[in-house]
TILO-602562 format. One record per residue (C-alpha): residue number from 1; residue in three letters; x, y, z. Coordinates in steps of 0.05 Angstrom, whole numbers. Layout:
// TILO-602562
NUM | ALA | X | Y | Z
...
This chain:
// TILO-602562
1 | MET | 2492 | -2238 | -618
2 | LYS | 2414 | -2247 | -646
3 | LYS | 2396 | -2259 | -579
4 | TYR | 2442 | -2201 | -552
5 | LEU | 2403 | -2164 | -602
6 | THR | 2334 | -2176 | -579
7 | ILE | 2346 | -2165 | -509
8 | ALA | 2364 | -2099 | -521
9 | ALA | 2311 | -2088 | -558
10 | VAL | 2262 | -2113 | -496
11 | VAL | 2312 | -2077 | -450
12 | ALA | 2304 | -2016 | -497
13 | THR | 2225 | -2024 | -504
14 | LEU | 2210 | -2026 | -434
15 | PHE | 2252 | -1974 | -411
16 | ILE | 2224 | -1930 | -459
17 | MET | 2150 | -1943 | -439
18 | TRP | 2183 | -1939 | -354
19 | TRP | 2206 | -1868 | -390
20 | LEU | 2130 | -1856 | -432
21 | TYR | 2094 | -1880 | -355
22 | ASP | 2137 | -1827 | -314
23 | THR | 2128 | -1766 | -349
24 | GLY | 2044 | -1791 | -360
25 | ARG | 2054 | -1787 | -288
26 | GLU | 2075 | -1718 | -276
27 | ALA | 2038 | -1692 | -319
28 | GLY | 1980 | -1711 | -302
29 | TYR | 2009 | -1702 | -227
30 | ALA | 2013 | -1627 | -257
31 | GLU | 1954 | -1636 | -280
32 | ALA | 1923 | -1643 | -223
33 | GLU | 1963 | -1596 | -169
34 | ALA | 1956 | -1548 | -224
35 | SER | 1864 | -1570 | -204
36 | TYR | 1869 | -1568 | -125
37 | LEU | 1917 | -1505 | -129
38 | ALA | 1854 | -1467 | -177
39 | ALA | 1795 | -1505 | -129
40 | MET | 1845 | -1489 | -72
41 | ALA | 1838 | -1413 | -89
42 | GLU | 1757 | -1411 | -100
43 | ALA | 1738 | -1438 | -32
44 | ASP | 1793 | -1371 | -21
45 | ALA | 1746 | -1332 | -37
46 | ALA | 1685 | -1361 | -31
47 | HIS | 1705 | -1360 | 42
48 | LYS | 1731 | -1292 | 35
49 | GLU | 1668 | -1263 | 9
50 | ALA | 1615 | -1308 | 58
51 | MET | 1664 | -1284 | 105
52 | ARG | 1655 | -1198 | 88
53 | SER | 1581 | -1217 | 85
54 | LEU | 1582 | -1248 | 151
55 | LYS | 1598 | -1186 | 169
56 | GLU | 1557 | -1146 | 142
57 | SER | 1506 | -1170 | 168
58 | SER | 1530 | -1172 | 236
59 | ARG | 1552 | -1108 | 228
60 | GLN | 1471 | -1098 | 198
61 | ALA | 1437 | -1140 | 261
62 | LEU | 1476 | -1096 | 304
63 | ALA | 1453 | -1030 | 278
64 | ALA | 1382 | -1064 | 283
65 | ALA | 1398 | -1077 | 342
66 | GLU | 1433 | -1012 | 363
67 | ARG | 1356 | -984 | 336
68 | ALA | 1305 | -1016 | 376
69 | ARG | 1344 | -987 | 430
70 | ARG | 1350 | -924 | 426
71 | GLU | 1260 | -931 | 402
72 | GLU | 1250 | -966 | 468
73 | ARG | 1290 | -918 | 516
74 | ALA | 1262 | -861 | 481
75 | GLU | 1187 | -885 | 488
76 | TYR | 1197 | -906 | 555
77 | GLN | 1224 | -842 | 570
78 | ARG | 1153 | -810 | 538
79 | ARG | 1125 | -851 | 590
80 | ILE | 1154 | -832 | 651
81 | ALA | 1159 | -750 | 625
82 | VAL | 1075 | -768 | 602
83 | ALA | 1077 | -801 | 682
84 | LEU | 1108 | -746 | 727
85 | ASN | 1061 | -697 | 673
86 | SER | 1000 | -723 | 699
87 | GLU | 951 | -694 | 753
88 | GLU | 966 | -748 | 809
89 | VAL | 1034 | -727 | 808
90 | ARG | 1013 | -650 | 807
91 | LYS | 973 | -666 | 865
92 | TRP | 1035 | -707 | 896
93 | HIS | 1084 | -657 | 884
94 | GLU | 1020 | -600 | 923
95 | GLY | 1021 | -641 | 984
96 | ILE | 957 | -676 | 965
97 | VAL | 967 | -751 | 981
98 | PRO | 901 | -791 | 928
99 | ASP | 854 | -840 | 962
100 | ALA | 879 | -891 | 945
101 | VAL | 929 | -884 | 976
102 | VAL | 913 | -869 | 1037
103 | ASP | 861 | -930 | 1031
104 | ALA | 914 | -974 | 1028
105 | VAL | 965 | -952 | 1080
106 | TRP | 914 | -939 | 1120
107 | VAL | 886 | -1024 | 1116
108 | GLN | 947 | -1059 | 1127
């Protein structure tokens, strides 16, 4: 009889040890899962912030390029206006061809 009680005590002890191990393992899994979910939420927030920042910087770069294009076009139009108002252009409209053009055509 003592032999059976000893075997029952050993089996009960092993069962309790297994139960404690399994409970601890499940708690560890739950803790790991919570840690994983927190890390994923943090990574998702960082990704969203990076994408927002990228969109904003892209928008600013696009606006800067558009301003530069407008300024370049305005400078080009200003140069054309200055060139069209020059004395040589007036002479061309009056039918007077500058000597440099006559010489260049004559040489060819």
